N, C-alpha and C positions, 0 to 999 in steps of 0.2 A: 542512849544517854551518854555513854562514854565517848562515842564519836562526836556528839554535839559539843561536849566539853572540850575535846581536842580541837574542834573547828573554831570555837570561840577563843581558846587559848592561842591558836595559831594566828588568828586575826589580831589579837592583842599584841602578840610577839612581833608581828609585822609592823604595827604602829610604833612600837618601842624602837625598832630598828630604824624607822623613818625619822624619829625624833633625834637620832644621833647626827643627822645632817646639820642641825643647828648647834653651834658650839655653846651658846648661852644656856640652852636647855641642858646640854650635857654637863656643863660645869655646875649648874644649879642642882641638878639631880645628884651630882658627885658629892656636894656638901651634905645632902640628905643621906645618901648612901654611907658616907664616912661617919656621920653621927649615929646611924643605926648600927653599923659595924662596931663602933667604939662602945656603944651601950651594951651590945651583946658580949664583947670581949671583957668589959669591966664586970658585968654581972654574971657571966657564965664562962669563966676561964678554967674549965675542968679537964685535966689531962689524965683520964682513966681509960683502961682498956675495955670499955663497953660502948654502948650506943651513944652515950652522952658526948663523946668526943666529936661526933658528927656536928653537934650544935656549935662546939668550940671552933672547929675547922670552918664551918659556915660563917661564923662571926669574923674570924680572921680574914677569910676570903672577901667578905663584904667590906671590911675595913680597907683592905688593899685595893679593891675595885673602886671604892670612893676616892682614894688617893690617885689612882690611875685616871679616873674621869676628870678630876680637878687639874692634874698636871699635864696629861696627854690626851686631850679630847679628840685629836685627829686619829690617834692610834685606836681609840675606842670605836670610832666610826668605821675604820678599816676592818676591825675585828667583827663588828656587827654585820657588815656586808657578807661575811663568810657564812652567817647563819640564815641569810635571806632565802636561799634555795631549799632549805630543809626545815621550814617553820613548823610543819606538822610533827616531824620527828622530835624536834627539840621541845615543842609544846607537850608532847607525850612524856618525854623524859622529866620535864618539870612537874607534870601531874603525878607521875610515879614517885618522885622524890617527896613531893608534898603529902601523898597518901602514906608513904612510909613514916614520915615524921608524925603524921596524925595517928597512925597505928601505934607507934612507940610511945606516944604521950599518954596513953591510957594504961 
């Protein structure tokens, strides 16, 4: 089951990397990413020394990633190509981070 989830995640990550070839898609998703990051920062800007700071840092990272996608789509494409060879590894990292957030939410 875990290997299946990693395989599906790796295929999805591969498609996301391919989408960075198109600047229009990169900039469009940049606006969405920017708005999601902004909503997270506005609603959850908590700087405490516990697990909730991870949500705040994720929000700020998302906001900055959106700005980067809007202003520098070529740079985003070059960075995405670095992840192409290790899609399964990064898919696993994403699953682990998501599982940790899920665990901490209860």
